[in-house]
N, C-alpha and C positions, 0 to 999 in steps of 0.2 A: 504494498501499500504507499504510496506517494503522498508527501504532502500536496503538491500540485503539479499538474501534467499540464503543460503549455504548446497548445499543436499552431506548427505554423514557425518558417525561420525568415522572417523579413526583418525587417525595424521593431516592427513595435513587440515583435515573440522575440527577438534580440534582447531588447533593453528591457524586456519582463523580465527576463532569464538573467540579466547584472542583477539587477535588484533583489529579485528572488532567492540568487543563491549571495549574495553578501547579508541577506536574512539568515542564512542559512539551516535555508528548507531546502528539504529532500522533493528536488524536481527531477521530472524526466520531458526532454523537449520531445516531440513526434514531426516530424516534416518529411514527405518524401524527396525533394528537394531544396533547394537554396531558392529566395525571391526572385520568380523571374522577371516579376517588374523594377528591382533595383539593380540584378546584374544587367540589366539588358540598357540600362538608364545611359544618355551618352552624358559627356560634363557635367557635373551639378554642381552651379554659380550661389546657392544660397541655401547652403548649410553652412552653420556658423561654421568659422576657426579652419576653414578651405574657403580659398579662392578661387578653386574651379577641381572639383575633384571624380573622375568616374564614376559609376556606379558600383560599375563591378570592385573597385578599387576601396570604395568606400564599406562594401558589403563583405569583404574580406577584412575590414580590419575590425568590425562590431564582430565579426565569426572567430578571430583570432581573442578580442579582447574578453567575448560569454566564454570561451575554451579554458581560458586561465584559469576560471573556476572551476574546474574538473567536471561540471554537469552531465548527466547522464543524456545522452544525444540518438535516438535510432530515427534512421531515413525509413519509415514506411509512412504508406498513405491512410489516413484514419478513414473511414467507413460510417460510425454511429458511436452516438453519446447514449449514455444513458443511466436514470437515475438508480440508484440502489437504495433496497431499503431501508438502510441507518443513516440516509440523507448523504453517502458518501457517492460518487461514480465511475461506472467502465467504459473506459473507451475501447472501442472495436477496431482494426482492419481486417486482413483479409486472415491472414494467420495467427494473429494477437490478439491478446483482453489485457489491460492493464487498466489497473484502479489506483482511484485517486481520491482524494479529501476535498477538493477545488479545481477547479479548471479554466483556464486563458484560452479563447479561439482569438490566434492574430493570425490567421489563413489567408488574408490578402485577397485580391482576386487573382483570374484566368484569362485569358486572352478573347475576346469577342472571337466568333468563325462568321465567314461569310453565307455558308451553306453553300454551296454550289458545287455543279459537278467539276469534279476533279482535284477538288479544293484537299480529300483525305487520305486522296491515292498520291496525292504530291508532295505533301507534306515530307520535310526531311530531304525533299525529291526536287529540289526549287523553290516550293512553298515554304514561305519560314514566317515567322511571329515576334522575331530578335536580330533585330540588324546588327547589333554589338555582338551579338555571339555569330553570327553565321554571313555580315558583310564581306569580308576580310575573302570570301568563297568567289566571289562575283568581280574579280580585278580584272576590267580591261571589258565588261560585257555590259549586256543591256539590262536593265532589273527596272521595276515599277515598284509603287506602292501605292496600297487604298488607305484613303482618311486625308479627310483634310484638316483635322483636329492640331494638338501639337504635339501629340504622339506620330504621326504620321509625317508632319514638318522637321520634324526632328532627325526622323528616319531617314528622308530623302538629304537634310542637308548631312549625316552619315559617310550616306552611300558614295556622295559626289566625291569621299575623301580615294573608292575604290574602282568605283564602274564608269565607264566609258558613257553610259546615258542614263538620266532618271528619269521615270514620268510616273507621276502623282497624280491618281485618280480620287477625284470626288465628287459624289452623287447628287450633293446640292450645288446649286449656281456661282458658290462665295467657298472662300475658305472658314473656319471657324476657329483657326489657330491663332496665335497672340502674333500682334502687326509686326512685335521684333522678327519673331520668324519668317514672317510672310516673306516682310523687305532682306534677310539674307539669303531667302530660297532665292528672291526675283532677281536679285544682286547677283550674284555667283552666276547667271545664263549656265546653267549647267542640269538643269529640271527643265523637262516638258511641265507644265498643268493642264489636266485634261478635266473640266468641271463639269456637269451633266452627264454625268459617264455612269451604267450602273453595268457593275462586272455580272455576265450571264454563265461564263466557264473558263476553266484553265486548262489547256490540253500539254501535249507533250507526248513524248515515247517513253524512253527509261526516267527523261528528267522532261522538267517545263521549256516551253519552247512556244508558246507563246499563250496569249488572254484572250476571250471575248468579250467584248462589253455592247452596252447601246448606247448608242449618241444620242439623246434628248432632243439636242438642238436641230441634229441634221436627222432626228427618226428615222433610224437603220443602225443596223448592228457592224459592229464591224470587229476588225481582228489587226492585234498589233505583236509584233513577235518579239517576247524576250525569254531570258533564261532564269529567271527568279521574279516572285511575286510575295512583298515582304506586306501581309495584311497587319494594319492598325487602325481598325474601327472601335477601339475601348476594348473595354476589360467588366468582366464578371465576380460580383463578390462569391467568395468558395466559400461558400455555409452553407449548403444543404444538408450533411454531415451531422450537423447541428441543429437541426430540425425539432427535434424531439425534446430538446431542455430550454429553446431560444424561441422570441417570435422576430419571423423577418419582414420585413416590411417589401413594397410593391417593387423595388428596384433590387433585391435580393439580400439587401443588407439586415445584421443583426440589428437586433434595438436594443439600445443600452438608455440607462441611465446616467446622465455626463458627468456627474460629481464622483459616480465609482466605479462607472464602469458596469458594475454588475448588469445581468441578464433578468428574465423577471423570474430565473429560478436561483437562489440563494444559493452560491457558493460558484457559479458558474459565468466567469466574465467576457470582456471580449475587448479587444483594441485594433485599431488600425482600419487598414482600406476596408475592410470587411464587414465595418459599422454605420452606424448611420450618424457617423460626424459630418460636419457640411464641408470641410475644405481636407483633403485627400494631399500631404504634402509628406516629403520623407520627417520633419521634423514636427512635423504632429503627431504621426505615426507614432516618432520614440518618446513624446511626451505622455501620449496615450498608455504606451506600452508601461511605460511607469508607473500612472497612475494603477493601470490594471494591478499590475503589481504587488503595490503597497496598499491597493484594498484588499488582495486575495488575502495578505499577511493579517491584517487586522481581522480578516473574517475566522481565520483559521487560529488565530490568538485567542479570538470568542469562543470557539467554538473545541476549543480543548477539555 
């Protein structure tokens, strides 16, 4: 029986782990893999203490600081959380079952999919969701990004370091990302922006070789030859596994009490982008993780 199980491996989870370990709690951290959101982030320029740092480097620093406390970590995917009759909790994975007196859910988000023909078949074969991870593979090739928000603009900017030509698809007739990113992209002259374009199919043989899209302005389908397609159309909270013990809003976010980060179930807390906090920022996720850990500590202190 653990004092606390933390689910996730992003800024909120790792900060919660550091705070909980410093309180000498017996903790277990469960996560299939490190945060894709932070590991795929380009240069971060709004995290205090660093003028600029790549997301993967910031995540590495956080992991090293957390691991210095010697807390137990298991790289598994969580399937379900259940209440136990004695007020404790069971956390289930495919082949395991762990029990604890309290839980912090800090599982972040996962990519939103296009759900078009060819996407699933070519994932890892030209279709990607992490430019930082896979961008260098497309050195000297023509690639495309889907999504006109900040994630899409930043992905296109980063791809310009590798690709011969970058195309940016947006279904609306305008870009949604920050004007600073829009200006950087337009000033570079290395990216062609295609507005009012709806992706219909991703084609290829062993690897992606083209994308089919509907041009709303021309009112017809077109095919563009490319070697890779990065999908940057947002993300979805990773919260389904916790639905037995938390309330989830229409956006899929876990509803928390914003003073303590406790959910509807005593002893279950949540932090970071998986929750219904208004702003999704790395620095805010860290603060929320610290708050959740301190709240869990005081809950455990009272319940002994």
